[in-house]
N, C-alpha and C positions, 0 to 999 in steps of 0.2 A: 217478515222480511221480504224485501223485493229481490229480484235477481241482482240488482246493482249492489245491495248489501251483501249478498252471498259472494258475489265476485270480489268485493273489497275484502270480505272476511277471508276468503281463500287466498287472496293476494297477500294479506297480512301474515297468514300462517306460513306461506311460502317464504316470505322475507325473514320471518323469525327463524324458520328452519335453516335457511341459507346462512343467516348471521351466526346461529349457534354452530352449524357444521363448519363454517369458516373459522370460528374461534377454536373449535376442536382440532382442525387441521393445523392451524398456526401453533397450537400447543404441542401437537405431535412433531411438527417441524423443529420446534425449539428443543423438545425433549430428546430428539434423536442424537444430536451432537453430545448432549450430556451423558447419554447412555454409552456412546462410543468413548468418551473421556473416562468413564468409570471402568471400562474393560481393562483387564490386566495386560501388560505387555508380555508377549510370548516370543522367545528366541529359540529357534531350532537350528540344527545343522543337517545338511543334506550331503551324504557321501555319494559321489558319482563313480560309476565304473568307467567313465570316459574322460580322456584328457581334454584340456582346453583347446588343443589343436583340432579336435573334431567339433568344430563350431556348430554344425547342424545338430548334432546329437547333444553334446554338452550344453550348447547354447539354448536348447529347448528347456533343459532343467533350470538353467540360470534365468531364463525368461519367466518360467513358472514362479520362481522365488520372488522376482521383481514384481510380478503381477499380484501375488498374495499380499505383499507389503503395501502396494498401492491401493488395493481393494479394502484393506483394513486400516488405512491411514497410518501405516507404520507400526501398528499395534502387534502384528504377527509377522515377525521377520524370520525368514529361512535363509541361511547363508549356505551357498553351494560350495562344495570342495571337490576339486578335480580328482581323478583317479590317483591314488597313492598319497594324497595329502593327509588323510586321516586313516584310511584303511586301504589295503591292496584292492585293485579293481575287481577281482573275483570274490571278494569277501564282504561285499556290500550287504547282501542278504543276511549274512551272519551278524554283521554289525547292527542292523536294524533289529534282528531277532533278539540279540543280547542287550539291546538298549545302549549300545556304545554311541549311536547316533539316533536321532528321532525319526529320520526318513532317509530313503535311498532312491537313487535313480540308476537303474540297471536294466539289463536284458535278462528276463527270467530263464531263457534257455541256457544261460551260463551255469545253471544249478541243476541240470538234468542228472548229474551224478548223485544228487541227494534223492531225487524222485523224477522220473521221466515226465510226469504230469506238468512240471514247470514249463515245458515247451509249449503247452497250449496257451499260455498267456503271452506268447511272443511269436515265434515262427517255427513252422515245421517244414522240412524239405517237401517240396511239391504240394504244400498246403494251401491255406486260404490267402487270397490277395488282401491288401490292406482294407479295402472296402468290405470284403466278406468278413474279415476278422472283426471290424467294428460292428457290422450288422449282427454277428453272432454274439458279441459281448453285450451290446446295448439292446438288442431286440430279440435275440434267440436264447436267452437264459444263460449265456456264457458268464456274465458278470457274477451271477449268483453262484454258479459252479466254482469259479475261480476264488471268490471270497470264502466259500466253505472250505476249499482246499488250503488257502493261505492261513485260515484260522488255526490249523494244526501247527503252524510255525509262529503263531502269535503276531501275525502281520495282517494289516488291512491293505488289500490290493486296490490300487487306482491306476488304470491305464493312463499313460502320459506320453503318447506318441506311438508311431507305428512305422517300422522300417521295412515292411513288406516281407513276403515269404522268402525262404531260402531255396536256392536251386542246387543244393548239395555243395558242389565245389566247382571251381574253375581253374584252368591252367593254360598257360601259353604253349606249353609242350603238349603235343598230341599223345593221347593215351590210347594204345591199341590192346595192350595186354597188362596183366597184373604186374609183370616185371617192369613195365614203364613207370610204375609208381615208386620204385626204389629211388631214394634220395630226393624225391620231390617234396618241396615245402609248400604247405598251403595253410591259409587261415580258415578254419572251419569250426565255428562255435556250435555248442549245443548238440542236439540230437543228430544233426547232419554229420558231425564228427564221428559218431558211432557207426 
């Protein structure tokens, strides 16, 4: 064989490979929708601790539900329910644990009365910033620790947003002594309330 024959032979092998590979890719492209069509439809309910009026927080949960539906071509639908529509706002964790709903969107520090460790999945007074929290969860082993902790409650933990650390409490009234706290109303969730 001459170099010309070798060159033509190599070229033929390359064409045969590309033709076969192209046919395989076309088959895969055709099979993918068939696989998606064969997938069962799943419908879940998401109980939120937040009212619809808190668009930034409630809206994040609703956006998540829309995104899951879009990514699965409507095969996996999660319907969000605002605080109180299915369960009381501070009972979302219990509802997921007891399988009243399939998933929940809440702030874990609402449940520090069950176990103070719930605060680590959310915000601790004078704790991590949102960037530090994400770095700890995704690169510092935090996700593994939180998932091990949530296993005790029969729940799989997925972070879905970050509202930043808590600075304990704030007031328009100047506080100089303990007596100044008398009659003062403040919204302080989780471990900051303690």
